[in-house]
C-alpha positions in Angstrom: 165.0 -22.8 119.5 163.0 -22.8 116.3 162.1 -19.4 114.8 158.4 -20.0 115.5 159.2 -20.6 119.2 161.3 -17.5 119.3 158.6 -15.4 117.8 156.0 -16.8 120.2 158.3 -16.1 123.1 158.8 -12.6 121.9 155.1 -12.1 121.7 154.6 -13.5 125.2 157.2 -11.1 126.6 155.7 -8.2 124.8 152.2 -8.9 125.9 153.5 -9.4 129.5 155.5 -6.2 129.3 152.9 -4.2 131.2 153.6 -6.6 134.0 157.1 -5.2 134.3 155.8 -2.5 136.7 153.1 -2.7 139.2 151.3 -0.8 142.0 147.9 0.1 143.4 145.7 3.1 142.7 147.5 6.4 143.6 150.6 4.6 144.8 153.9 4.0 143.2 155.4 1.7 145.9 156.4 -1.8 145.1 157.3 -1.3 141.5 159.3 -4.0 139.7 162.5 -2.4 138.6 163.6 -2.3 135.0 166.7 -4.4 134.3 167.9 -1.9 131.6 168.3 1.6 132.9 167.7 4.3 130.3 170.7 6.5 129.3 170.5 10.3 129.9 170.2 11.2 126.3 167.4 8.9 125.6 165.7 9.9 128.8 165.9 13.6 127.7 164.3 12.8 124.4 161.4 10.9 126.1 160.8 13.8 128.5 160.6 16.2 125.6 158.0 13.9 124.0 156.2 13.9 127.3 156.2 17.6 127.4 154.7 17.7 123.9 152.0 15.1 124.8 151.0 17.2 127.9 150.8 20.3 125.6 148.5 18.5 123.3 146.2 17.3 126.1 146.1 20.8 127.7 145.2 22.4 124.4 142.4 19.9 123.7 140.8 20.8 127.0 139.1 17.4 127.6 139.0 15.7 131.0 140.1 12.3 129.7 142.0 10.8 126.7 142.7 7.3 125.7 146.5 6.9 125.5 148.5 4.0 124.1 152.3 3.5 123.8 154.7 1.2 122.1 156.6 -1.3 124.1 158.8 -4.2 123.1 159.0 -5.2 119.5 155.6 -6.2 118.1 156.3 -5.2 114.5 156.7 -8.8 113.4 153.1 -9.3 114.5 152.0 -6.2 112.7 151.4 -4.3 116.0 153.1 -1.1 117.1 151.3 -0.5 120.3 151.0 -2.9 123.3 149.7 -1.0 126.3 146.8 1.4 126.8 145.3 3.5 129.7 143.3 6.5 130.5 145.0 9.9 130.9 143.1 12.0 133.4 143.3 15.8 133.7 142.0 15.6 137.3 144.0 12.6 138.4 144.5 12.3 142.2 148.2 11.6 141.3 149.3 14.4 139.0 147.5 16.1 136.1 147.3 13.8 133.1 148.5 10.7 135.0 147.5 7.4 133.3 145.1 5.1 135.2 145.9 1.6 134.0 146.1 -2.1 134.9 149.5 -3.5 135.7 150.4 -6.9 137.1 151.9 -6.5 140.6 155.0 -8.7 140.4 155.6 -8.7 144.1 152.0 -9.6 144.9 151.4 -11.9 142.0 148.1 -10.3 141.0 146.7 -7.4 138.9 146.3 -3.9 140.4 145.3 -0.5 139.2 148.0 2.1 139.1 148.1 5.9 138.5 151.3 6.7 136.7 152.5 10.2 135.6 153.0 10.7 131.9 156.8 10.7 132.3 156.7 7.4 134.1 154.3 6.0 131.5 156.8 6.8 128.7 160.0 6.1 130.6 158.7 2.7 131.6 158.0 1.6 128.0 161.5 0.2 127.0 165.0 1.4 126.3 164.6 1.5 122.5 165.9 4.6 120.6 162.4 5.6 119.5 159.0 5.6 121.0 155.4 6.0 119.7 152.3 7.3 121.4 148.7 7.7 120.3 146.1 10.0 121.9 142.4 9.6 121.3 140.6 12.9 122.1 137.0 12.2 122.7 134.1 14.6 122.3 133.0 16.4 125.4 130.2 14.1 126.6 132.0 10.9 126.0 135.3 12.3 127.5 133.4 13.4 130.7 131.7 10.0 131.0 135.0 8.2 130.7 136.7 10.5 133.2 133.9 9.9 135.7 134.1 6.1 135.3 137.8 6.0 135.6 137.9 8.3 138.6 135.2 6.3 140.4 137.5 4.1 142.4 134.8 1.6 143.4 133.6 1.2 139.8 137.1 1.0 138.4 138.0 -1.7 140.8 134.7 -3.5 140.2 136.1 -4.2 136.7 139.5 -5.5 137.9 139.8 -9.3 137.5 141.4 -11.4 140.3 143.7 -13.1 137.8 145.9 -11.7 135.1 146.7 -13.3 131.7 148.9 -11.5 129.1 146.8 -13.1 126.3 143.4 -13.0 128.0 140.4 -13.9 125.8 138.4 -10.7 125.4 135.0 -12.3 126.1 135.8 -14.3 129.2 135.8 -13.2 132.8 138.4 -15.8 133.9 141.4 -13.6 133.3 142.1 -10.0 132.1 145.0 -8.1 130.6 145.7 -4.4 130.7 143.9 -3.5 127.5 140.9 -5.6 128.4 140.3 -3.5 131.5 140.3 -0.4 129.4 137.8 -1.9 127.0 135.4 -2.8 129.9 135.8 0.6 131.4 134.7 2.1 128.0 131.6 -0.1 128.2 130.9 1.0 131.7 131.4 4.7 130.8 129.2 4.7 127.7 126.9 1.7 128.0 124.3 2.9 130.5 124.8 -0.4 132.5 123.6 1.0 135.8 125.3 1.0 139.1 128.2 -1.4 139.8 128.1 -3.2 136.4 129.9 -6.5 136.2 132.6 -7.5 133.8 130.2 -9.9 132.1 127.7 -7.0 131.5 130.5 -4.8 130.1 131.7 -7.6 127.8 128.1 -8.2 126.6 127.8 -4.6 125.7 131.1 -4.6 123.8 130.0 -7.7 121.9 126.6 -6.2 121.0 128.4 -3.1 119.6 130.7 -5.2 117.4 133.9 -4.9 119.4 136.6 -7.0 117.7 139.7 -8.1 119.7 142.9 -8.5 117.8 143.5 -11.9 116.3 146.9 -13.5 116.8 146.9 -16.4 114.4 149.1 -19.4 114.0 150.1 -19.3 117.7 150.6 -23.0 118.4 153.9 -22.3 120.2 152.0 -19.9 122.5 149.6 -22.6 123.3 152.5 -24.9 124.1 154.2 -22.2 126.2 151.1 -21.5 128.2 151.6 -24.9 129.9 154.8 -23.6 131.5 154.5 -19.8 131.7 152.3 -18.4 134.6 151.2 -15.2 132.7 150.0 -17.0 129.6 146.9 -19.1 129.4 144.6 -20.8 126.9 141.9 -22.3 129.1 139.7 -19.2 128.7 139.7 -19.3 124.9 136.9 -21.0 122.9 137.6 -24.5 121.6 137.4 -23.5 118.0 140.1 -20.8 118.6 142.3 -23.3 120.3 141.9 -25.8 117.5 142.9 -23.1 115.0 145.7 -21.8 117.2 144.1 -18.3 117.4 144.2 -15.9 120.4 141.7 -13.1 120.3 143.1 -10.5 122.7 142.3 -6.9 123.4 145.1 -4.7 122.1 145.4 -0.9 121.6 144.5 -1.3 117.9 141.2 -3.0 118.9 140.3 -0.2 121.3 141.2 2.5 118.7 139.1 0.8 115.9 136.2 0.5 118.3 136.3 4.1 119.5 136.6 5.4 116.0 133.4 3.6 115.0 131.5 4.0 118.3 132.2 7.7 119.0 132.1 10.0 115.9 134.1 13.1 116.3 137.0 11.5 118.2 140.3 13.1 117.2 143.5 11.0 116.9 147.0 12.3 117.4 150.0 10.1 117.0 153.4 11.2 118.2 156.9 9.7 118.0 160.5 10.5 118.6 163.8 9.1 117.4 167.3 10.4 117.7 166.5 13.3 115.3 163.1 14.8 116.1 159.6 14.6 117.4 156.8 14.1 114.9 153.2 15.0 115.5 150.5 13.6 113.2 146.8 14.5 113.4 144.2 12.2 111.9 143.6 8.5 111.5 146.4 7.8 109.0 149.0 6.0 111.0 152.7 6.9 110.9 154.8 4.6 108.8 157.9 2.7 109.7 160.3 4.5 112.0 159.5 8.0 113.0 159.1 9.6 109.6 156.8 12.5 109.1 155.6 14.2 105.9 154.7 17.7 104.8 151.4 17.6 106.6 153.0 16.6 110.0 154.6 18.8 112.6 158.3 18.0 113.0 160.2 19.3 115.9 164.0 18.8 115.5 166.1 18.0 118.6 168.7 20.7 119.0 172.2 19.3 118.6 174.2 19.1 121.8 176.2 22.2 122.5 179.9 22.0 121.9 182.1 22.3 125.0 183.2 25.9 125.6 186.8 26.6 124.7 189.1 27.2 127.6 191.7 29.8 127.2 195.2 28.8 128.0 196.6 30.5 131.0 200.2 31.7 130.6 202.4 31.9 133.5 
């Protein structure tokens, strides 16, 4: 397969990665199982990262935070993060569970799913490192977002009937996981009245200058969309299809919009590799790998304890 086709297929699989697990609100039944179980050492590092994330959320004292995680390899497309959701202090599942859209593999349709922070991180992938961002909103905006996310009827009102990994951000035909989050932000902050529609949410986002991420030169993706059920192009504008462009909601789109729309939002980026956890505060992104600098908090992993010596027993 040509390099362009391989890259396009990798993008497809990454954008569809949120579909690897599924469920309904407040239920974890019917999950699609991961084909690559995570080793004990890597699982321990992820859980330590989860503990640090929970500590940051508790210290911030906000009822909701926008959270995004890395997934499969998107670095070739200049993207580190692939999947976003809303972490809720008062989640009906467990504190700080992430309410998010997943594609229900067994049902063949999108659902909302509350997933604990540990599951959110452990489900990402089996790579030796992981990255997470937290957007800590000011009190009023955080409370409004929490209320919108916890309103089951309102949250489900924004859920599309059909899923597309590369859904166009300003069409109601399909939806991907990050697009549901974008529309929830509009519902929380837009003053759209009771039971706003997806079209109203998208109109508000458009009026406020929301910019989905542009995947350019994606002609192989257009070709693949004929054969792959989770990839579509019929919702994208004619001019985008002619130019082989997909405009898709991604975590970076959400982050850029929130930074501009909600002054006072704080950003924390965390990562782990085999050596340590790094915590960076501010809007300057971490570089390649999980490398901190003098202004970051670095928490080394303790080396594994050596086996205790066993004294020889003489007869």
